[in-house]
C-alpha positions as CSV (number, residue, x, y, z in Angstrom):
1,M,0.2,0.1,0.1
2,T,1.4,3.3,-0.8
3,T,1.7,6.0,1.9
4,I,2.5,9.6,1.9
5,V,5.4,10.3,4.3
6,S,7.7,13.2,4.9
7,T,11.1,13.5,4.2
8,S,11.6,14.0,7.7
9,S,9.5,12.1,9.8
10,A,7.6,13.3,13.0
11,A,10.0,11.3,15.1
12,I,12.8,14.0,14.3
13,L,10.6,16.7,15.5
14,N,9.6,14.7,18.8
15,A,13.3,13.6,19.3
16,A,15.0,16.7,18.8
17,S,18.7,20.9,-6.1
18,S,22.5,21.4,-6.0
19,A,24.9,21.9,-4.7
20,N,27.2,19.5,-5.9
21,N,30.9,20.6,-6.6
22,A,32.8,19.2,-9.5
23,T,36.5,19.5,-9.3
24,G,39.0,19.6,-12.3
25,A,42.4,17.9,-11.3
26,E,45.6,19.4,-12.5
27,S,48.5,17.4,-13.9
28,K,52.1,18.5,-14.2
29,V,54.0,18.3,-17.5
30,E,57.4,16.6,-17.3
31,A,60.1,18.0,-19.5
32,K,62.5,15.6,-21.2
33,V,65.7,16.9,-22.6
34,A,67.5,14.7,-25.1
35,T,71.1,13.9,-24.4
36,P,73.9,12.4,-26.5
37,A,74.0,8.7,-26.8
38,A,77.7,9.0,-25.7
39,D,77.0,11.0,-22.5
40,P,74.2,9.4,-20.1
41,R,74.4,12.4,-17.8
42,P,71.5,14.6,-18.2
43,A,71.9,17.9,-20.0
44,A,72.1,21.0,-17.9
45,L,69.5,23.7,-18.7
46,S,70.4,27.5,-18.5
47,P,68.5,29.3,-15.8
48,A,66.3,30.9,-18.5
49,A,65.4,27.3,-20.0
50,A,64.7,26.2,-16.4
51,A,62.4,28.9,-16.0
52,V,60.3,28.0,-18.9
53,V,60.2,24.4,-18.0
54,L,59.2,25.2,-14.4
55,Q,56.4,27.4,-15.9
56,E,55.1,24.6,-18.2
57,Q,55.0,22.1,-15.2
58,N,52.7,24.3,-13.1
59,Q,50.2,24.9,-16.0
60,P,47.4,22.3,-16.2
61,T,46.9,20.6,-19.4
62,A,44.0,21.3,-21.4
63,S,42.2,18.0,-20.6
64,A,43.0,18.3,-16.9
65,A,41.3,21.8,-16.9
66,K,37.8,20.2,-17.8
67,P,35.9,19.7,-14.8
68,E,34.4,16.3,-14.0
69,P,30.8,15.7,-15.0
70,E,28.4,17.1,-12.3
71,R,26.9,14.2,-10.2
72,H,23.3,14.4,-9.6
73,S,20.2,12.4,-8.5
74,V,16.5,13.1,-8.9
75,W,16.0,12.8,-5.2
76,Q,18.2,15.9,-4.3
77,T,15.1,17.9,-5.1
78,F,13.2,16.3,-2.0
79,I,16.1,16.2,0.5
80,V,16.0,19.8,1.5
81,I,19.0,21.1,3.1
82,R,20.7,24.5,4.0
83,D,22.5,26.4,1.2
84,G,26.4,25.6,1.2
85,F,26.0,22.0,1.8
86,S,25.8,19.2,-0.6
87,N,22.9,16.6,-0.3
88,Y,24.2,14.5,-3.3
89,D,25.5,11.5,-0.9
90,L,22.0,11.3,0.8
91,A,20.2,11.2,-2.5
92,A,22.8,8.6,-4.0
93,G,21.9,6.5,-1.2
94,V,18.3,6.2,-2.4
95,D,19.4,5.2,-5.8
96,D,21.9,2.6,-4.5
97,P,21.8,1.4,-0.9
98,N,25.3,0.2,-1.3
99,Y,26.6,3.7,-2.4
100,V,30.2,4.5,-1.0
101,S,31.7,7.9,-0.6
102,N,33.2,8.9,2.6
103,S,33.5,5.3,4.1
104,A,35.4,4.1,1.3
105,G,38.6,2.0,2.5
106,L,37.7,2.6,6.1
107,D,37.4,0.0,8.8
108,D,34.6,0.7,11.6
109,V,37.1,2.3,14.1
110,Q,38.4,4.7,11.4
111,L,34.9,5.5,10.0
112,K,33.7,6.5,13.4
113,A,36.3,9.0,13.8
114,N,35.8,10.2,10.1
115,V,31.9,10.5,10.7
116,R,32.4,12.4,13.9
117,A,34.6,14.8,12.4
118,R,32.3,15.4,9.7
119,L,29.2,16.0,11.9
120,D,31.3,18.4,14.0
121,A,32.2,20.3,10.9
122,N,28.7,20.4,9.7
123,I,27.5,21.6,13.1
124,K,30.2,24.5,13.2
125,K,29.2,25.5,9.8
126,M,25.5,25.5,10.6
127,A,26.2,27.4,13.8
128,D,28.3,29.9,12.0
129,S,25.2,30.8,9.7
130,G,23.0,31.6,13.1
131,D,22.1,28.6,14.8
132,V,22.2,24.9,14.6
133,Y,18.7,23.8,14.9
134,G,15.5,25.5,14.4
135,T,15.5,26.7,10.7
136,F,12.4,25.2,8.9
137,R,12.3,22.4,11.4
138,S,9.3,21.0,10.1
139,E,10.8,19.8,7.0
140,G,13.9,18.4,8.7
141,M,16.0,20.9,7.0
142,D,18.4,21.1,9.6
143,Y,18.7,17.5,10.6
144,D,19.2,16.6,6.9
145,T,21.9,19.2,6.8
146,L,23.7,17.7,10.0
147,V,24.2,14.4,8.1
148,S,24.8,15.6,4.7
149,G,27.9,14.3,3.0
150,L,27.5,10.7,4.5
151,D,27.1,7.5,3.0
152,P,24.5,4.8,3.7
153,R,27.3,2.8,5.7
154,S,28.1,6.0,7.8
155,L,24.4,6.8,8.5
156,K,23.9,3.2,9.7
157,L,27.0,3.6,11.8
158,I,25.6,6.5,13.6
159,R,22.1,4.7,14.1
160,D,23.4,1.7,15.6
161,S,26.3,3.0,17.8
162,G,26.0,3.6,21.4
163,N,25.6,7.3,22.6
164,D,29.1,7.5,23.7
165,T,29.9,8.9,20.2
166,F,26.8,10.2,18.7
167,N,24.1,11.9,20.6
168,S,20.2,11.2,20.2
169,E,19.6,14.1,17.7
170,E,22.4,12.4,15.6
171,K,21.1,9.1,15.8
172,T,17.5,10.0,15.1
173,A,18.4,12.1,12.3
174,A,20.5,9.4,10.7
175,A,17.7,6.7,11.4
176,V,15.0,8.8,9.8
177,L,17.0,9.5,6.7
178,L,17.7,5.9,6.1
179,E,14.0,5.0,6.6
180,Q,13.1,7.6,4.0
181,Q,15.6,6.2,1.7
182,D,14.2,2.7,2.2
183,R,10.6,4.1,1.5
184,W,11.6,5.9,-1.6
185,R,13.2,2.7,-3.1
186,S,10.1,0.7,-2.2
187,G,7.9,3.2,-4.1
188,C,6.4,5.1,-1.3
189,I,5.2,8.6,-2.0
190,G,7.1,11.1,0.1
191,G,8.8,14.6,0.4
192,P,8.2,17.9,2.1
193,N,4.4,18.8,1.8
194,R,5.0,21.8,-0.4
195,L,7.1,19.8,-2.8
196,M,4.6,17.0,-3.0
197,P,3.0,18.2,-6.4
198,L,6.4,18.2,-8.0
199,F,7.0,14.8,-6.5
200,L,4.0,13.6,-8.3
201,S,4.6,15.5,-11.5
202,M,7.8,13.7,-11.9
203,G,6.3,10.2,-12.0
204,L,8.1,9.1,-8.7
205,G,6.5,6.6,-6.3
206,D,4.0,3.9,-7.2
207,L,0.7,5.2,-8.1
208,P,-1.6,4.4,-10.8
209,P,-1.8,7.2,-13.5
210,K,-5.3,8.2,-12.7
211,A,-4.7,8.4,-8.7
212,R,-1.5,10.3,-9.4
213,E,-3.4,13.0,-11.4
214,D,-6.2,13.2,-8.8
215,Q,-3.7,13.5,-6.1
216,L,-1.7,16.1,-8.0
217,A,-4.7,18.3,-8.8
218,F,-6.1,18.1,-5.1
219,L,-2.7,19.1,-3.6
220,T,-2.4,21.9,-6.0
221,G,-5.9,23.2,-5.3
222,E,-5.3,23.1,-1.6
223,Q,-2.1,25.0,-1.9
224,R,-4.2,27.6,-3.8
225,K,-6.5,28.1,-0.9
226,Q,-3.7,28.9,1.4
227,A,-2.4,32.5,1.5
228,P,-0.5,33.3,-1.5
229,T,3.3,32.6,-1.0
230,V,6.4,32.6,-2.9
231,E,6.9,28.8,-1.9
232,N,3.3,27.9,-3.2
233,K,3.7,29.9,-6.6
234,I,7.1,28.2,-7.1
235,S,5.5,24.8,-6.3
236,E,2.8,25.2,-8.9
237,A,5.1,26.8,-11.4
238,S,7.5,23.8,-11.1
239,V,4.6,21.4,-11.8
240,R,3.6,23.1,-14.7
241,V,6.9,23.3,-16.1
242,Q,7.5,19.6,-15.4
243,L,4.2,18.7,-17.1
244,G,4.4,20.9,-20.0
245,S,1.9,23.5,-20.6
246,D,-0.8,21.3,-22.4
247,K,-0.9,18.8,-19.9
248,A,-0.7,21.2,-17.0
249,N,-3.6,23.2,-18.3
250,A,-5.6,20.0,-18.8
251,L,-5.0,19.0,-15.3
252,L,-4.7,22.1,-13.2
253,G,-6.5,24.7,-15.5
254,Q,-5.0,27.6,-17.2
255,I,-3.2,30.3,-15.2
256,P,-5.7,33.2,-14.4
257,P,-4.8,36.3,-16.3
258,Q,-4.4,38.3,-12.9
259,D,-1.6,35.8,-11.4
260,K,1.1,37.7,-13.0
261,M,3.5,36.2,-10.4
262,L,3.0,32.6,-11.3
263,S,3.1,33.4,-15.2
264,L,6.6,35.0,-14.7
265,L,7.7,32.0,-12.6
266,V,6.7,29.7,-15.3
267,E,8.3,31.7,-17.7
268,A,11.6,32.3,-15.9
269,M,12.0,28.3,-15.2
270,Q,11.0,27.3,-18.8
271,Q,13.8,29.6,-20.1
272,A,16.4,28.5,-17.6
273,R,15.7,25.0,-17.9
274,E,16.8,25.3,-21.6
275,K,20.2,25.7,-20.3
276,D,20.2,24.0,-16.8
277,P,18.3,21.0,-16.4
278,Y,18.3,21.2,-12.7
279,V,16.5,24.4,-12.3
280,L,13.5,22.9,-10.7
281,E,15.8,21.5,-7.9
282,K,17.2,24.9,-7.4
283,A,13.9,26.5,-7.3
284,S,12.6,24.0,-4.6
285,R,15.0,25.7,-2.1
286,V,13.5,29.0,-2.6
287,R,11.6,30.3,0.5
288,S,11.2,33.8,0.1
289,L,11.3,36.9,-2.2
290,D,14.7,37.5,-1.0
291,D,15.8,34.0,-1.9
292,L,14.2,34.3,-5.3
293,R,16.1,37.5,-6.0
294,K,19.4,35.7,-5.4
295,Q,18.8,32.9,-7.8
296,D,21.1,32.9,-10.9
297,W,18.4,31.5,-13.0
298,F,16.0,34.2,-12.1
299,Q,18.1,37.2,-12.8
300,P,16.8,37.9,-16.3
301,S,13.4,38.2,-14.8
302,L,14.2,40.7,-12.0
303,D,12.9,43.8,-13.6
304,K,9.5,42.0,-14.5
305,L,9.2,40.8,-10.9
306,N,10.0,44.5,-9.6
307,A,7.1,45.7,-11.9
308,I,4.7,43.1,-10.7
309,L,5.4,44.1,-7.1
310,D,5.1,47.9,-7.7
311,E,1.7,47.3,-9.3
312,Q,0.5,45.3,-6.4
313,A,1.6,47.9,-4.0
314,K,-0.4,50.4,-5.8
315,Q,-3.3,48.2,-5.8
316,Q,-3.0,47.6,-2.2
317,K,-2.6,51.4,-1.2
318,A,-5.7,52.2,-3.5
319,A,-7.7,49.5,-1.8
320,A,-6.7,50.8,1.8
321,E,-7.5,54.3,0.9
322,S,-10.9,53.5,-0.5
323,A,-11.6,51.4,2.6
324,A,-10.4,54.0,5.3
325,P,-13.0,56.1,7.2
326,G,-13.7,59.3,5.7
327,A,-12.9,58.1,2.1
328,Q,-16.2,59.0,0.9
329,T,-16.5,62.8,0.5
330,A,-19.6,64.3,2.0
331,A,-22.0,65.9,-0.3
332,V,-21.6,69.6,-0.2
333,T,-24.7,71.5,1.1
């Protein structure tokens, strides 16, 4: 039976799209100087020639300058963590329960020390941004961020170890993340509530097509009933981009002409997706207008956003003035 579960289970709350970096490796070029066959000693280079060789050795080759292909997993969109951290390892653990990254080549004793050091580094980095826990706690963002960079073996080590090395919050975070990975692999529907429509539109989880469409339309309708927020607008815009305009209009209806913000978001995402296939994942991390303004993919649309906001402000001001006491001019006698 398919169930809807949260990326971060309520156990976390009670107990306590990509930032993956590709690096290019540099290689040194060795200079070989031909020597006469009769003299096996290496030829001496003049100071000027030696300087040229040294400069060449310190330059990367053309092939070495190319970055490695960016690693990516579809599950990164639904494992929401703080900016500046990578969720790739957590997502790769969904695709492959035997995925190995930080635990490679380490025995259990070495791995325990490695994991403790990684957790401490994550905690320090989280604290430097303001606090360790509390930010968007309902999605478990802080707890998924805490265990970011760890492979499944490391998460199991945290979960199954005693309290001498890992505290209850760390153990709970690891246990819930492992449980979520298992659920996704088994076909369960799950993710942060605001991203559930996108989850369904991407065809994830085991649901019959009709049930999937019904659930998608229902969840989108429920979001529309809430107070309009950037998060909800981005959620529907992402679904529309994922489905394509024809299917989205058939399933969700056309975008109301007065909803200029939604239209702008759809337009911006469609244009950005032509160059960046992961734009929907990046958009899923946007929580506010300030976040939206900082997005690289949204920069071409900033002027249009400001125009929409200015128009909304004028309309709100006019509405407030018309509703204010004394707005009606008394008849002159």
